N, C-alpha and C positions, 0 to 999 in steps of 0.2 A: 390653350386653347385659359382663357379664364382661370385666376388662383381660389379654393374652390372656397364658399365664404365658412367650412369645417374648416376649412386650415388658420391657423396662427401664426403668421411672422412674424420669425425671433430676429430676424438680422435684417441688417440694411442691403444695402446693395456695395456699398462701404466698407462695412464692415468684412462682409463678402472677398473682398479683391483683396484686403487687407492680409486675411487669412489666408488667402490660395496664396500672393507674393513671400509669405514668409515660408510657407511649407514650400513652396518650387528652391526655396534657398536655401534652406533643411535639406529636402531632397539631393540640393546637388553637394551638396555637405558632404550628406553620407555617400554617396558614390565615389565623390574626388577622392575621399579617404579613406575609401574599397582598394578602390583601383592605386593609392600612392603606397595601404599597409598589406593586400592579401596578393601572395605571389601567384599565384593564376592570374588573375586580372593585373595584377603591377606587370606582368609580362606581353598581357594582348600594349601594353600601353605605351606608343612608340616619346608621345612628347613627357616624356613626366614629370618636364620643369613648365610645358601652357597648363598645365594638367593641377598643379601646387599652386603658381598665383592664382587658376582658376577658383582653386579651392580658400585660400586665403580671401581674395577678394568675395566670397559670398562669404563669408565667415563674420567678414569688418559691417557688410551688409546689412548684418541678421537683424541688427536692433536698429535700421529703420522704419520698418515695416509699424514694430512700435512707437517707435514716436509718431509718424506721421498720423498711429493711431488715437494714441497720447494728443496729440496738436486739434486735432480735426474733434477729438469730440467737445 
């Protein structure tokens, strides 16, 4: 369906993908933090070290979408 002429396009596709990448990384950080910290979720996780590594790496990658966005604009 073509966009309506009444709608204002506020963000480019690149901005939307950068926002989605940042949101995904933040969501992974929040979910893995909950798995590591909260008791009931902590017992469900079998590989605690792997979850800790995923949490660490996703935290390190959080600035990457911001840097890509800053360099692209």
